[in-house]
C-alpha positions as CSV (number, residue, x, y, z in Angstrom):
1,X,0.5,0.0,-0.1
2,X,1.3,3.4,-0.8
3,X,-0.2,6.1,0.8
4,X,0.2,9.2,-1.6
5,X,-0.9,7.0,-4.2
6,X,-4.2,5.9,-2.9
7,X,-5.3,9.5,-1.3
8,X,-4.5,10.4,-4.8
9,X,-7.1,7.6,-5.6
10,X,-9.8,8.4,-3.4
11,X,-9.9,11.9,-3.4
12,X,-10.1,11.7,-7.3
13,X,-7.6,14.0,-7.0
14,X,-7.5,16.1,-10.7
15,X,-5.0,14.8,-13.2
16,X,-2.1,16.9,-14.0
17,X,-2.2,18.1,-17.1
18,X,0.7,18.7,-20.0
19,X,1.0,20.1,-23.2
20,X,0.8,16.6,-24.9
21,X,-2.5,16.4,-23.1
22,X,-5.4,15.2,-25.9
23,X,-8.9,17.0,-24.0
24,X,-11.7,14.6,-25.8
25,X,-14.7,17.3,-26.6
26,X,-16.6,14.3,-28.0
27,X,-16.3,11.3,-29.4
28,X,-13.1,10.0,-30.5
29,X,-13.1,7.1,-32.7
30,X,-12.1,4.8,-35.7
31,X,-14.1,1.9,-36.7
32,X,-17.2,1.5,-35.3
33,X,-17.2,-0.9,-32.1
34,X,-18.0,-4.2,-33.3
35,X,-21.1,-5.5,-31.2
36,X,-20.5,-6.2,-27.8
37,X,-20.8,-9.8,-26.1
38,X,-22.9,-10.9,-23.5
39,X,-20.5,-9.2,-20.6
40,X,-21.5,-12.6,-18.9
41,X,-18.0,-14.7,-19.2
42,X,-18.2,-17.5,-21.6
43,X,-16.7,-19.5,-19.0
44,X,-13.3,-20.2,-20.7
45,X,-10.5,-18.4,-18.6
46,X,-9.0,-14.6,-19.1
47,X,-5.9,-14.9,-20.6
48,X,-3.5,-13.2,-22.9
49,X,-5.9,-14.3,-26.2
50,X,-9.3,-13.6,-24.7
51,X,-8.9,-10.3,-23.0
52,X,-7.7,-7.0,-24.6
53,X,-7.8,-5.8,-28.2
54,X,-9.5,-8.3,-30.2
55,X,-7.7,-10.1,-33.2
56,X,-7.9,-8.3,-36.9
57,X,-8.0,-4.5,-35.1
58,X,-6.4,-1.7,-36.6
59,X,-5.1,1.1,-34.3
60,X,-4.8,4.6,-34.4
61,X,-1.9,5.3,-32.9
62,X,-2.1,8.8,-30.4
63,X,0.8,10.4,-28.9
64,X,0.3,11.7,-25.2
65,X,-1.9,11.6,-22.3
66,X,-5.6,11.6,-23.2
67,X,-8.1,13.6,-21.0
68,X,-11.7,12.6,-21.5
69,X,-14.5,15.8,-19.7
70,X,-17.1,15.3,-22.4
71,X,-20.2,13.4,-20.8
72,X,-20.6,9.7,-23.4
73,X,-16.9,10.4,-25.0
74,X,-16.3,7.2,-27.2
75,X,-12.5,5.9,-27.3
76,X,-12.4,3.2,-29.7
77,X,-9.5,1.5,-31.6
78,X,-6.9,3.6,-30.4
79,X,-3.3,3.0,-29.7
80,X,-2.6,5.9,-26.4
81,X,1.1,6.0,-25.6
82,X,0.3,8.3,-23.0
83,X,-1.7,7.9,-20.1
84,X,-5.4,7.9,-20.4
85,X,-8.1,10.1,-17.4
86,X,-11.5,9.9,-17.3
87,X,-13.5,12.8,-15.8
88,X,-16.8,12.6,-16.8
89,X,-19.6,10.4,-16.9
90,X,-21.1,7.3,-19.6
91,X,-17.9,7.9,-21.1
92,X,-17.0,3.9,-23.5
93,X,-13.4,2.5,-23.7
94,X,-13.1,0.0,-26.2
95,X,-10.7,-2.3,-28.6
96,X,-7.5,0.2,-27.1
97,X,-4.2,0.0,-25.7
98,X,-3.2,2.5,-23.4
99,X,0.4,2.4,-22.6
100,X,1.4,5.1,-20.1
101,X,4.4,7.0,-20.1
102,X,7.8,7.5,-17.7
103,X,6.8,9.7,-14.2
104,X,7.9,10.2,-10.9
105,X,3.7,11.2,-10.1
106,X,2.0,8.3,-8.2
107,X,-0.5,7.2,-10.6
108,X,-2.0,5.0,-12.5
109,X,-2.1,4.2,-17.1
110,X,-6.7,4.6,-17.1
111,X,-7.5,6.6,-13.9
112,X,-10.5,7.6,-13.6
113,X,-10.6,10.6,-11.5
114,X,-14.7,11.1,-11.9
115,X,-17.8,10.1,-13.4
116,X,-20.4,7.0,-13.6
117,X,-21.3,4.7,-16.2
118,X,-18.4,4.3,-17.5
119,X,-17.9,1.4,-19.3
120,X,-14.3,-0.1,-20.5
121,X,-14.4,-2.5,-22.6
122,X,-11.4,-5.5,-24.8
123,X,-8.9,-3.1,-23.7
124,X,-5.6,-3.4,-22.2
125,X,-3.3,-1.7,-20.0
126,X,0.3,-2.1,-20.6
127,X,2.7,-0.4,-19.1
128,X,5.9,1.0,-21.3
129,X,7.5,2.5,-18.6
130,X,7.2,0.5,-15.1
131,X,7.9,2.2,-11.9
132,X,7.0,2.5,-7.8
133,X,4.3,4.6,-8.7
134,X,2.4,3.4,-11.3
135,X,-0.6,0.5,-11.2
136,X,-2.8,-0.3,-13.8
137,X,-6.1,1.2,-13.8
138,X,-8.0,2.9,-10.6
139,X,-11.7,2.9,-11.0
140,X,-14.8,3.6,-9.6
141,X,-18.4,4.0,-11.3
142,X,-17.3,2.1,-13.7
143,X,-17.8,-1.5,-15.3
144,X,-14.1,-3.3,-16.7
145,X,-15.1,-6.3,-19.7
146,X,-11.9,-8.5,-20.8
147,X,-9.3,-6.1,-19.7
148,X,-5.7,-7.5,-20.2
149,X,-3.9,-5.2,-17.4
150,X,-0.1,-6.3,-16.6
151,X,2.8,-4.2,-16.1
152,X,2.1,-1.9,-12.9
153,X,2.6,-2.0,-9.1
154,X,-0.8,-3.2,-8.5
155,X,-3.4,-4.0,-11.6
156,X,-6.0,-2.4,-10.1
157,X,-7.4,-0.1,-7.5
158,X,-11.0,-0.2,-7.1
159,X,-14.0,2.2,-5.7
160,X,-17.8,2.0,-5.3
161,X,-20.3,0.9,-7.9
162,X,-17.1,-0.6,-10.2
163,X,-17.8,-4.2,-11.6
164,X,-14.5,-6.5,-13.2
165,X,-15.3,-9.3,-15.3
166,X,-13.6,-11.5,-17.6
167,X,-10.6,-9.6,-17.2
168,X,-7.1,-11.1,-17.1
169,X,-4.1,-9.3,-14.9
170,X,-1.0,-10.9,-13.9
171,X,3.0,-9.9,-14.8
172,X,3.0,-7.3,-11.6
173,X,6.1,-5.4,-11.6
174,X,8.0,-6.0,-8.4
175,X,10.5,-3.1,-6.6
176,X,13.0,-4.1,-4.3
177,X,12.9,-0.2,-2.8
178,X,9.7,1.5,-2.7
179,X,9.8,4.6,-0.6
180,X,6.0,4.5,-0.3
181,X,6.9,1.1,1.6
182,X,9.3,2.8,3.7
183,X,12.3,1.7,1.2
184,X,11.0,-1.7,1.9
185,X,9.8,-3.7,-1.3
186,X,6.8,-3.1,-3.2
187,X,3.5,-4.8,-2.1
188,X,1.9,-5.9,-5.3
189,X,-2.1,-6.8,-5.8
190,X,-3.5,-7.4,-8.6
191,X,-6.9,-5.8,-7.5
192,X,-6.8,-3.9,-4.6
193,X,-9.9,-2.4,-2.5
194,X,-9.2,0.3,0.2
195,X,-12.7,1.8,0.7
196,X,-16.2,1.4,-1.3
197,X,-19.4,-0.1,-1.4
198,X,-21.0,-2.4,-4.0
199,X,-18.0,-4.1,-5.8
200,X,-18.3,-6.9,-7.6
201,X,-15.0,-9.0,-9.5
202,X,-16.2,-11.8,-11.5
203,X,-15.7,-14.5,-13.9
204,X,-11.4,-13.2,-14.2
205,X,-8.0,-14.6,-14.1
206,X,-5.8,-12.6,-11.1
207,X,-2.3,-14.2,-10.9
208,X,0.4,-12.2,-8.7
209,X,3.5,-13.7,-7.6
210,X,4.4,-15.9,-4.6
211,X,6.6,-13.2,-3.4
212,X,3.9,-10.7,-3.9
213,X,1.4,-9.4,-1.4
214,X,-2.3,-10.6,-3.2
215,X,-4.5,-11.8,-5.8
216,X,-7.0,-9.6,-4.0
217,X,-5.9,-7.4,-1.1
218,X,-8.9,-5.7,1.2
219,X,-8.3,-3.2,4.0
220,X,-10.6,-0.7,5.0
221,X,-7.8,2.0,5.3
222,X,-9.9,4.5,3.5
223,X,-13.4,3.8,4.4
224,X,-16.1,1.4,4.8
225,X,-16.2,-1.8,2.3
226,X,-19.8,-3.1,1.9
227,X,-21.3,-5.1,-0.5
228,X,-18.1,-6.9,-1.8
229,X,-18.8,-10.1,-3.7
230,X,-15.9,-12.0,-5.0
231,X,-17.7,-15.0,-7.5
232,X,-16.1,-17.4,-10.4
233,X,-12.7,-16.3,-10.2
234,X,-9.4,-17.9,-11.2
235,X,-6.4,-17.0,-9.0
236,X,-3.1,-17.8,-8.0
237,X,0.1,-16.4,-6.0
238,X,0.7,-14.0,-3.2
239,X,1.1,-14.4,0.0
240,X,-1.9,-15.0,0.7
241,X,-3.6,-15.3,-2.7
242,X,-7.4,-13.2,-0.9
243,X,-6.5,-11.9,2.1
244,X,-9.3,-9.7,3.8
245,X,-8.6,-7.6,6.5
246,X,-10.9,-5.2,8.4
247,X,-8.2,-2.7,8.9
248,X,-9.1,0.3,9.3
249,X,-12.8,-0.3,10.3
250,X,-14.0,-2.5,13.4
251,X,-15.8,-5.1,10.9
252,X,-15.8,-6.7,7.2
253,X,-18.0,-8.5,5.4
254,X,-17.4,-10.1,1.8
255,X,-19.1,-12.9,-0.4
256,X,-17.2,-15.6,-1.9
257,X,-18.5,-17.7,-4.4
258,X,-16.7,-20.4,-7.1
259,X,-13.7,-19.1,-7.0
260,X,-10.9,-21.8,-8.1
261,X,-7.5,-21.2,-6.7
262,X,-4.1,-22.4,-7.4
263,X,-1.1,-23.9,-4.8
264,X,1.7,-21.1,-5.8
265,X,0.6,-19.0,-2.6
266,X,4.0,-18.4,-0.4
267,X,2.1,-19.8,2.9
268,X,0.1,-22.1,1.5
269,X,-2.7,-19.9,2.1
270,X,-5.5,-19.5,-0.9
271,X,-8.1,-17.0,1.5
272,X,-7.0,-15.3,4.6
273,X,-9.8,-13.4,6.3
274,X,-8.9,-10.6,9.9
275,X,-10.5,-12.2,13.1
276,X,-13.1,-9.6,12.2
277,X,-14.1,-10.3,9.0
278,X,-17.5,-11.9,8.1
279,X,-16.8,-14.3,5.7
280,X,-19.2,-16.0,3.4
281,X,-18.1,-18.8,1.3
282,X,-19.2,-21.0,-1.1
283,X,-17.3,-23.5,-4.1
284,X,-14.2,-21.8,-3.3
285,X,-12.0,-24.6,-4.4
286,X,-8.7,-25.7,-5.3
287,X,-8.3,-25.9,-9.3
288,X,-6.5,-28.9,-9.9
289,X,-8.8,-31.3,-8.2
290,X,-11.8,-29.7,-7.0
291,X,-10.8,-29.7,-3.2
292,X,-11.9,-27.1,-1.1
293,X,-9.9,-24.7,0.1
294,X,-8.5,-24.0,3.2
295,X,-9.4,-20.4,5.1
296,X,-7.0,-18.9,7.5
297,X,-7.7,-16.5,10.1
298,X,-5.7,-14.5,12.2
299,X,-4.9,-10.4,12.0
């Protein structure tokens, strides 16, 4: 967890502008997007072949950052060599790659600063210049479908009213020295939640290395977490793969259903919950043999 980053995310701080910024005053489009398939995952494990930009899409390169400030804007089939910042509602992003850039500021490659009813679909988030301050996505008020996210310290940070589905988050980048961790190593999570309500994580593949923190890390460092549902995911790695803590609050309630776990967590720990976390778990099993996963409880 990185303090300055988290303050920026939860507070939805205004994005810094630069001469290279492209402020959208309408739709940024290429050819019309194909009809979207049903948002429900088809049952196949998400990976690099079925997330991100579909095969055959021709991308238009955009040099520099893109800042969306107009409600209803559409970004489709773009290869953005910079950051994508969303500060509007009813925005659609589809069939695109967002690469970020070198930065010393705490930020994410795709960052939702404000707005609701935001849809990001079939998009790759690929860090061109990884750093200790760079995550993949910060999102609230959004539905994220079939994203392919790699190269950040954390894959995603999620806030209120956010659903992540059918996405692939992997290959997080670790650093031995992170000033936000007092000079210690980075604490990498495929998904991190520090506050928020009405969050759903459904049908994704979430992978952390076994020497990283977690595939899903939940605390309440910046506010209460409620109505959190985690279902139908494939997850592996971390010290414990799911790390569910009431830290920052007095209690936490989480619902998990039908998640499938690998066996590559450092502490042989698919799920860790804190002593004040109530876990409603059903159908959570090891992926290799279908046996129920153990749940450890401690602070």
